[in-house]
C-alpha positions in Angstrom: 10.5 4.2 -6.8 9.3 5.8 -10.0 12.8 6.2 -11.2 13.5 2.6 -10.5 10.4 1.4 -12.3 11.2 3.6 -15.3 14.8 2.2 -15.4 13.5 -1.4 -15.2 10.9 -0.9 -17.9 13.2 1.0 -20.3 16.4 -1.1 -20.0 15.5 -4.6 -18.8 12.0 -5.5 -19.9 11.6 -6.0 -23.7 8.0 -5.5 -24.8 7.1 -2.5 -22.7 6.9 1.0 -24.0 7.0 3.8 -21.3 5.3 6.4 -23.4 5.2 9.3 -20.9 6.2 10.4 -17.4 4.2 13.1 -15.6 6.0 14.9 -12.8 5.5 18.2 -11.0 9.0 19.2 -12.2 9.9 18.3 -15.8 13.6 18.0 -14.9 12.6 15.1 -12.6 10.7 13.4 -15.4 13.5 13.9 -17.8 15.9 12.4 -15.3 14.0 9.2 -15.3 14.6 8.8 -19.1 18.1 10.1 -18.9 19.1 7.5 -16.3 17.9 4.8 -18.7 19.9 6.2 -21.7 17.2 8.3 -23.3 18.7 11.8 -23.4 16.0 13.9 -25.1 12.4 13.1 -24.2 9.8 15.3 -25.8 8.1 17.9 -23.5 4.4 18.1 -24.2 1.6 20.3 -23.0 -1.4 19.5 -25.3 -3.3 16.3 -25.7 -3.0 16.1 -29.5 0.7 16.8 -29.2 1.2 13.9 -26.8 -1.1 11.5 -28.7 0.8 12.1 -32.0 4.2 11.6 -30.2 3.0 8.3 -28.9 1.9 7.2 -32.4 5.5 7.9 -33.5 6.9 5.9 -30.5 8.5 8.9 -28.9 9.2 9.3 -25.1 7.4 12.2 -23.5 7.5 14.2 -20.3 4.7 16.5 -19.0 3.5 18.1 -15.8 -0.2 17.3 -16.3 -1.1 13.6 -15.7 -4.4 14.1 -17.5 -2.5 13.8 -20.8 -1.5 10.3 -19.8 -5.0 9.3 -18.7 -6.7 10.6 -21.8 -4.3 9.2 -24.4 -6.2 6.5 -26.4 -3.0 4.6 -27.2 -2.0 3.7 -23.6 -3.1 0.5 -21.8 -1.9 1.1 -18.2 -1.4 4.1 -15.9 1.1 3.5 -13.1 0.6 5.8 -10.1 3.6 6.2 -7.8 3.2 9.2 -5.6 2.0 8.1 -2.1 -0.3 11.1 -2.1 -3.9 10.4 -1.3 -5.8 13.4 -2.8 -3.6 13.7 -5.9 -3.6 10.0 -6.4 -7.4 9.8 -6.2 -7.7 12.3 -9.0 -5.3 10.4 -11.2 -6.8 7.0 -10.6 -10.4 8.2 -11.2 -9.3 10.0 -14.4 -7.5 6.9 -15.6 -10.5 4.7 -14.9 -12.8 7.1 -16.6 -10.7 6.8 -19.7 -10.7 3.0 -19.6 -7.1 2.5 -18.4 -5.9 -0.3 -16.2 -4.3 1.2 -13.0 -1.3 -0.1 -11.2 -0.8 1.7 -7.9 2.4 1.9 -5.9 0.4 3.9 -3.4 -0.6 2.0 -0.3 -1.7 5.2 1.4 -4.4 5.8 -1.2 -5.3 2.1 -1.6 -5.9 1.5 2.1 -8.0 4.6 2.5 -10.3 4.4 -0.5 -9.1 1.4 -2.5 -12.4 -0.5 -2.1 -14.5 2.2 -3.8 -11.8 2.8 -6.4 -12.0 -0.9 -7.2 -15.8 -0.7 -7.6 -15.4 2.1 -10.1 -12.7 0.1 -11.9 -14.9 -3.0 -12.0 -17.8 -0.9 -13.5 -15.4 0.4 -16.2 -14.1 -3.1 -17.0 -10.5 -2.3 -16.0 -8.1 -3.7 -13.5 -7.1 -1.8 -10.3 -4.1 -3.3 -8.6 -1.2 -2.7 -6.2 2.1 -4.1 -7.1 4.3 -7.2 -7.0 7.6 -6.4 -5.3 6.4 -4.2 -2.5 5.5 -6.3 0.6 1.7 -6.5 0.1 2.1 -7.9 -3.4 4.8 -10.3 -2.3 2.7 -11.4 0.6 -0.4 -11.8 -1.5 1.6 -14.1 -3.9 2.8 -16.1 -0.9 -0.8 -16.3 0.5 -2.0 -17.7 -2.9 0.8 -20.2 -2.9 0.0 -21.4 0.6 -3.7 -21.6 -0.1 -3.0 -23.3 -3.4 -1.2 -26.3 -1.8 -4.1 -26.9 0.6 -2.8 -25.1 3.7 -5.1 -22.7 5.3 -3.5 -19.3 5.9 -4.2 -17.9 9.4 -1.6 -15.1 9.6 -0.1 -12.9 6.9 2.9 -11.2 8.3 5.6 -8.6 7.5 9.2 -8.7 8.9 10.4 -5.3 10.1 13.7 -4.1 11.4 12.5 -1.1 13.4 9.3 0.2 14.9 9.1 3.5 16.9 6.0 5.6 16.6 7.8 8.8 17.7 10.3 8.9 14.9 10.2 12.1 12.8 11.9 13.5 9.7 14.5 15.0 12.0 15.5 11.7 13.5 15.5 10.0 10.1 17.3 12.6 8.1 20.7 11.0 8.3 19.3 7.6 7.1 17.4 9.4 4.3 20.5 11.1 3.2 22.5 7.9 3.3 20.1 6.2 0.9 19.1 9.3 -1.1 15.5 8.9 0.1 12.8 11.4 1.2 12.9 11.9 5.0 9.1 11.8 5.6 8.8 8.7 3.5 11.4 6.8 5.6 9.8 8.2 8.7 6.6 6.6 7.7 8.5 3.3 7.6 10.0 3.8 11.0 6.9 5.0 12.9 4.7 2.1 11.8 2.4 4.1 9.5 3.6 2.4 6.3 3.4 -1.1 7.6 -0.2 -0.3 8.8 -1.1 0.8 5.3 0.5 -2.2 3.8 -1.2 -4.7 6.1 -4.5 -3.1 5.6 -4.1 -3.8 1.9 -3.4 -7.5 2.6 -6.4 -7.7 4.9 -8.7 -6.1 2.3 -7.5 -8.6 -0.3 -7.8 -11.7 1.9 -10.8 -10.9 4.2 -8.4 -11.0 7.3 -8.6 -8.7 10.3 -6.3 -7.4 13.0 -6.5 -9.1 16.4 -6.1 -5.8 18.2 -5.6 -2.1 17.4 -2.1 -1.5 16.1 -1.5 -5.3 15.7 0.7 -7.3 18.1 4.0 -6.6 16.4 6.2 -8.8 18.7 9.9 -7.9 18.9 12.3 -10.8 18.9 16.0 -10.8 19.9 19.1 -12.1 18.2 17.6 -12.4 14.7 15.4 -15.4 15.6 14.2 -17.2 12.4 10.6 -16.7 11.2 10.1 -20.5 11.4 9.5 -19.9 15.1 6.8 -17.3 14.5 4.0 -19.6 15.7 5.3 -19.0 19.3 5.2 -15.1 19.1 1.5 -14.3 19.0 -0.7 -14.4 22.2 -3.8 -15.9 20.6 -4.8 -19.3 19.2 -4.4 -18.5 15.6 -6.0 -21.8 14.6 -9.3 -20.6 16.1 -9.4 -17.1 14.7 -12.5 -16.8 12.5 -10.9 -14.9 9.6 -7.1 -15.1 10.2 -5.1 -11.9 11.0 -2.6 -9.6 9.5 0.3 -8.6 11.7 4.1 -8.1 11.7 7.3 -8.9 13.7 10.3 -6.8 14.5 13.8 -8.2 14.4 13.2 -11.6 12.9 15.2 -13.1 10.0 15.1 -13.3 7.1 14.3 -9.6 6.7 12.9 -7.6 5.1 10.7 -10.4 3.9 7.2 -11.6 4.5 5.6 -14.7 5.9 2.4 -16.7 6.2 1.4 -19.1 9.0 -1.0 -21.8 8.0 -2.7 -24.9 9.3 -3.7 -28.3 7.8 -6.3 -30.7 9.1 -5.5 -33.8 7.1 -3.4 -36.3 9.1 -1.6 -37.7 6.1 -0.7 -34.3 4.8 0.5 -33.2 8.3 2.7 -36.3 8.4 4.2 -35.4 5.0 4.7 -31.8 5.9 6.7 -33.0 8.9 8.7 -35.3 6.6 9.4 -32.3 4.4 10.9 -30.5 7.5 8.1 -28.0 8.1 7.6 -29.3 11.7 4.8 -31.0 13.5 2.3 -28.1 13.3 -0.4 -27.1 14.0 1.1 -23.9 12.5 3.4 -24.1 9.5 5.7 -21.3 8.4 6.2 -20.1 4.8 8.2 -17.1 3.9 9.7 -15.0 1.1 13.1 -13.6 2.4 13.1 -10.4 0.4 11.0 -7.9 -1.5 12.5 -6.2 -4.6 10.1 -3.3 -5.0 10.5 -1.7 -8.4 12.1 -4.8 -10.0 8.8 -6.7 -9.9 6.4 -3.9 -10.9 6.6 -4.8 -14.7 5.2 -8.2 -13.8 2.2 -6.4 -12.3 1.7 -4.2 -15.4 1.8 -7.3 -17.6 -0.7 -9.2 -15.5 -3.1 -6.3 -15.7 -2.7 -5.6 -19.4 -2.5 -9.1 -20.7 -4.5 -11.2 -18.3 -6.7 -8.7 -16.4 -5.3 -10.2 -13.3 -4.6 -8.0 -10.3 -1.5 -8.7 -8.1 -3.4 -7.5 -5.0 -6.7 -5.7 -4.9 -9.4 -5.0 -2.2 -11.6 -8.0 -3.2 -13.4 -8.0 0.2 -13.9 -4.3 0.6 -12.8 -2.4 3.7 -11.7 -5.1 6.3 -8.9 -3.2 8.0 -8.3 0.6 8.0 -5.5 2.9 9.3 -6.3 5.5 11.9 -4.5 8.7 12.8 -2.9 8.7 16.3 -1.2 11.7 18.0 2.6 11.5 17.8 2.9 14.3 20.3 0.5 16.4 22.3 -1.6 18.3 19.7 -3.2 21.7 20.3 -6.5 23.1 19.2 -6.1 25.2 16.0 -3.1 23.3 14.6 -3.3 21.9 11.1 -2.2 18.3 10.8 0.9 17.7 8.7 1.4 14.8 6.4 2.2 11.1 6.6 5.6 10.5 8.1 5.9 14.0 9.6 5.8 15.3 13.2 2.2 15.1 14.4 0.6 11.7 13.7 1.3 8.1 13.1 -1.0 5.4 11.7 -2.3 2.3 13.4 -4.4 -0.6 12.0 -7.9 -1.1 13.2 -10.8 -3.2 11.9 -12.8 -1.2 9.4 -16.2 -1.8 11.1 -14.8 -0.3 14.3 -13.3 2.7 12.5 -16.7 3.4 10.9 -18.8 2.8 14.1 -16.5 4.9 16.3 -16.1 7.6 13.6 -12.3 7.5 13.8 -10.1 9.7 11.6 -8.5 7.7 8.7 -4.8 8.4 8.5 -5.1 8.9 4.8 -7.4 11.8 5.3 -5.6 13.5 8.2 -3.3 15.8 6.4 -4.7 19.3 6.2 -7.3 18.8 8.9 -7.6 21.6 11.6 -7.8 20.4 15.2 -10.9 21.5 17.1 -9.6 20.5 20.5 -6.4 19.5 22.3 -5.4 15.8 21.7 -2.9 14.0 24.1 -0.1 12.0 22.7 -1.0 8.5 21.6 -4.7 9.3 21.5 -6.7 8.2 18.5 -8.2 11.1 16.6 -11.9 11.1 15.8 -13.7 12.9 13.0 -15.3 15.1 15.6 -11.8 16.3 16.7 -11.1 17.9 13.3 -12.4 20.1 10.6 -11.8 18.5 7.2 -10.5 20.6 4.3 -13.2 21.6 1.8 -13.7 20.1 -1.6 -11.5 17.0 -1.5 -12.2 14.2 -3.8 -10.8 11.7 -1.4 -13.4 12.7 1.2 -16.2 12.3 -1.3 -15.0 8.9 -2.3 -14.6 7.8 1.3 -18.2 8.8 2.0 -19.3 6.9 -1.1 -17.4 3.9 0.2 -19.1 4.1 3.6 -22.5 4.2 2.0 -21.9 1.2 -0.2 -20.1 -1.0 2.3 -21.6 0.1 5.6 -25.0 1.4 4.4 -24.5 4.6 6.4 -23.9 8.3 5.9 -22.7 8.7 9.4 -19.5 10.5 8.6 -16.4 9.9 6.6 
């Protein structure tokens, strides 16, 4: 994704200056520039060295992201790692230096996005996730539907596969085919990624989930999303906040959709005339999401208009909880997102806090204090958290501010 964003900014978006790329391996950072036709970016290690290079309009690579965050000449920091702890440090450093932050990191955003937004608000900068990825595309569609007077009652994602027991081993061939990282594509297949993404949408719209894990109906034969009103086992017109959810196997995929209602008889008559059906639920959809192609739009919205594409306006509404992918044993250390031990499920944030459930974004590195059967939800009392993590401290701060409680992370 970072390579795609860099290519888009450098070759196809006049008016943007990609001053620097930070990466753990400098050859990876240099590759981003090289693929866009810039063969000799400058390697920098010191702040003054980088700042001077930016003044000259040079392109720079570095290992330390702090150089980017502290540079006085930059407007926006784009964080594209998917790593919660590392991303938390970068985002907080960028905010501290008065930079707008564009995150392509649903894992971080769904875990501690609300508290990061409060820090950004206090600093007078924008914190936003991106257009192009499904949450941002869905948020744009939500705004459109709401803007024409239709009340959104379900924000949905269209998936092609959902199997919580997928692992990097089962997904390796797919990852190789598309030159992707196996754990990353595993997080798509096992439901963790869509859980993070729908939590973002909920936190931006004040929606909830109707049940743990969402409904996620599977439809056969590529049934069109216009029929989605029939796939959910609740009366969506009566839900107090509306819900986030998803569907597997519908067309057009991999898009997003919104179901909405309208109370005005005249408008309902005209919606039927415009071929949206008789209601009470009307289907709106975007048939694709183009990921990195649309990220520059988010950057421009933040820098020029202080307008976030999608941000946790309503605080923690939906969270993602860690669930055992296999039988887990006391003493084991939990591996990362999209690996072998856990998958994520959506749950309403007040339930997560009250029941002291383990957030998926904080699960990596935790040591199990007892055996956990497969498909059991992990609790904070089941694990020992790693020491000294910034993400844990921010999560505690988030709980205090939004739930007025210090009763655990």
